[in-house]
C-alpha positions as CSV (number, residue, x, y, z in Angstrom):
1,R,223.5,10.3,220.1
2,S,221.9,13.4,221.7
3,V,218.9,13.1,224.0
4,F,217.1,16.4,224.8
5,C,215.0,16.6,227.9
6,S,212.9,19.6,228.6
7,G,212.2,21.0,232.0
8,W,208.8,21.0,233.7
9,F,206.1,22.7,231.7
10,W,205.2,26.2,233.0
11,Q,201.4,26.0,233.7
12,R,200.2,29.3,235.1
13,A,196.8,30.4,234.1
14,F,198.1,33.3,232.1
15,L,199.9,31.1,229.5
16,T,199.9,32.6,226.0
17,S,199.3,30.5,223.0
18,R,202.1,29.5,220.7
19,A,202.5,27.7,217.4
20,G,201.1,24.3,217.4
21,V,198.2,22.1,216.4
22,T,194.7,23.3,217.4
23,V,192.9,20.5,219.1
24,T,189.6,22.3,219.5
25,N,188.1,25.6,220.7
26,S,185.4,25.7,223.3
27,I,183.1,28.7,223.1
28,M,181.4,29.3,226.4
29,E,178.0,30.9,227.0
30,P,178.3,34.7,226.8
31,R,178.4,36.0,230.3
32,T,179.6,39.1,232.0
33,P,183.0,38.4,233.6
34,T,183.0,39.3,237.3
35,A,183.5,43.0,237.7
36,A,184.0,43.5,234.0
37,L,181.4,46.2,233.8
38,Q,180.5,48.9,236.2
39,K,177.5,51.1,236.4
40,D,178.0,54.9,235.9
41,G,174.6,56.4,236.3
42,D,172.4,54.8,233.6
43,E,175.2,53.7,231.4
44,A,177.4,50.6,231.7
45,T,181.0,51.6,231.1
46,R,183.8,49.2,230.4
47,R,186.7,49.1,232.7
48,M,190.2,48.1,231.7
49,F,191.3,44.8,233.0
50,D,194.6,42.8,232.9
51,K,194.0,39.6,231.0
52,R,195.5,37.6,233.8
53,E,193.2,39.3,236.3
54,L,190.1,38.5,234.1
55,R,191.1,34.8,234.0
56,R,191.5,34.6,237.7
57,R,188.2,36.5,238.3
58,N,186.4,33.9,236.1
59,K,188.3,30.9,237.5
60,T,185.2,28.9,238.4
61,A,183.7,29.2,234.9
62,Y,187.0,28.2,233.3
63,E,187.6,25.3,235.6
64,E,184.2,23.9,235.0
65,R,184.8,24.0,231.2
66,L,188.3,22.5,231.7
67,A,186.9,19.6,233.8
68,L,184.3,18.9,231.1
69,W,187.0,18.9,228.4
70,R,189.2,16.5,230.4
71,Q,186.3,14.2,231.2
72,T,185.3,13.9,227.5
73,R,188.7,14.1,225.7
74,M,191.2,12.3,227.9
75,A,190.1,8.9,226.7
76,E,190.6,9.8,223.1
77,A,193.4,8.0,221.3
78,V,196.4,10.2,220.4
79,T,198.0,9.3,217.1
80,P,201.9,9.4,217.5
81,G,203.5,11.9,215.2
82,P,207.1,12.0,213.9
83,E,208.3,13.2,217.3
84,A,207.7,9.7,218.7
85,A,209.7,8.0,216.0
86,S,213.2,6.6,216.8
87,S,215.7,9.3,216.4
88,R,219.1,10.5,217.4
89,V,217.5,13.6,218.9
90,R,214.4,13.1,221.1
91,V,212.5,15.8,223.1
92,Y,210.8,14.9,226.3
93,M,208.5,17.1,228.4
94,R,207.7,17.0,232.1
95,K,204.8,18.9,233.6
96,R,205.1,20.1,237.2
97,P,202.3,20.5,239.7
98,L,201.1,23.9,240.8
99,F,203.0,25.3,243.8
100,E,201.1,26.2,247.0
101,H,201.7,29.9,246.6
102,E,200.2,29.7,243.0
103,E,197.1,28.0,244.3
104,Q,196.8,30.6,247.0
105,A,197.0,33.3,244.3
106,E,194.0,31.7,242.5
107,E,196.0,30.2,239.7
108,Y,194.7,27.0,238.1
109,D,195.9,24.1,236.0
110,V,195.7,24.9,232.3
111,V,198.0,22.1,231.0
112,T,196.9,18.5,230.3
113,V,199.1,15.5,229.3
114,R,197.3,13.0,227.0
115,G,198.5,9.6,225.9
116,G,202.0,10.0,227.2
117,I,203.0,12.0,224.1
118,Q,200.8,15.0,223.8
119,V,200.6,18.2,225.9
120,V,197.5,20.3,225.6
121,V,197.7,24.0,226.7
122,H,194.3,25.4,227.5
123,N,194.4,29.1,226.9
124,C,191.6,30.8,228.8
125,L,190.6,33.9,226.9
126,T,188.0,36.7,226.9
127,K,186.8,38.3,223.7
128,A,187.0,42.0,223.1
129,D,183.5,42.6,224.5
130,L,184.7,41.3,227.9
131,R,181.5,39.2,228.0
132,T,182.3,36.1,226.0
133,L,184.6,33.6,227.6
134,Y,186.3,30.9,225.5
135,I,189.2,28.4,225.7
136,S,191.6,27.7,222.9
137,H,193.1,24.2,223.2
138,M,196.5,23.8,221.6
139,G,198.2,20.4,221.3
140,F,202.0,19.8,221.1
141,Q,203.5,16.4,220.6
142,F,206.8,15.0,222.1
143,A,208.8,11.8,222.1
144,Q,207.2,11.3,225.5
145,A,205.4,13.6,228.0
146,F,205.2,13.1,231.7
147,D,202.3,14.4,233.8
148,E,202.6,15.9,237.3
149,G,202.3,12.4,238.8
150,A,205.5,11.2,237.3
151,N,208.5,10.7,239.6
152,D,212.3,11.1,239.0
153,D,212.6,7.3,238.5
154,D,210.1,7.4,235.6
155,V,211.8,10.3,233.9
156,Y,215.3,8.7,234.3
157,M,214.3,5.3,232.9
158,Q,212.8,6.9,229.8
159,C,215.1,9.9,229.2
160,A,218.5,9.4,230.7
161,A,219.1,5.6,231.2
162,P,219.3,5.0,227.4
163,A,221.8,7.8,227.1
164,V,223.9,6.4,229.9
165,E,223.8,2.9,228.3
166,H,224.9,4.5,225.0
167,M,227.8,6.2,226.7
168,L,228.9,3.0,228.5
169,G,229.2,1.5,225.0
170,G,232.0,4.0,224.3
171,K,229.9,6.6,222.5
172,V,228.7,10.1,223.3
173,A,225.4,11.1,224.7
174,T,224.1,14.5,225.7
175,L,221.2,15.6,227.9
176,F,220.2,19.2,227.4
177,M,217.7,20.7,229.9
178,F,215.7,23.8,228.9
179,G,212.6,25.6,230.2
180,Q,211.4,28.8,231.9
181,T,212.7,30.0,235.2
182,G,210.8,28.1,237.9
183,S,209.7,25.3,235.6
184,G,211.6,22.7,237.5
185,K,214.9,22.2,235.5
186,T,217.1,22.0,238.6
187,H,214.8,19.7,240.4
188,T,214.7,17.3,237.5
189,M,218.4,17.4,236.7
190,Q,219.4,16.8,240.3
191,G,217.3,13.6,240.2
192,L,218.8,12.5,236.9
193,I,222.4,13.2,238.0
194,A,222.0,11.1,241.2
195,R,220.5,8.2,239.2
196,A,223.0,8.4,236.4
197,S,225.9,8.3,238.9
198,S,224.5,5.2,240.5
199,H,223.9,3.6,237.1
200,L,227.5,4.4,235.9
201,F,229.2,2.9,238.9
202,A,226.9,-0.1,239.1
203,E,227.7,-0.9,235.5
204,G,231.4,-0.2,235.6
205,D,234.3,-2.6,236.3
206,A,235.5,-2.0,239.9
207,T,239.0,-2.9,238.9
208,S,239.3,-0.5,236.0
209,P,240.5,3.1,236.4
210,C,237.8,5.7,236.4
211,T,238.4,9.3,235.3
212,L,235.7,12.0,236.0
213,T,235.9,15.2,234.0
């Protein structure tokens, strides 16, 4: 049996959308993004802005809309998809919190975990006119999703403990960690390895030989 466990989800404000299920789109009231236009005599001329910079300049507007979305949508029931069904291969997702240096750089949380199985990526966008702000909400389902409040014990009991028990029965189990650089793979794996070691030696027979490879 193979158990796949993803690293922490990268949640910078400049996330790009990817294939998935569209949950909803929020069109915000048209407004001029901060410093999106500059006066040149009597004419307003459009300046070129990096998309990430536009998102950060309009952080307050986006955060207000995200707070409203979370307030109204978090209580909705999430219907489990085939990803949650019992399978030899299961994919788990863990979201990490923002780092202090990211908050200082005016980044903000654009990922929400719902129902313990769904991850919603809130892609904060600006239309071509640089006046209309909107958010695309994309949902992705997993066997289980952990929010930023989950600890290593929570992750181990759901992701790794079943694999260790499977291995103790004389079978083979694999945990494969994947994710972007900085998404928390090493942090999570170190916690899982420490707990797996304790689990293995606690369950083993102290009189039987033990070979580590």
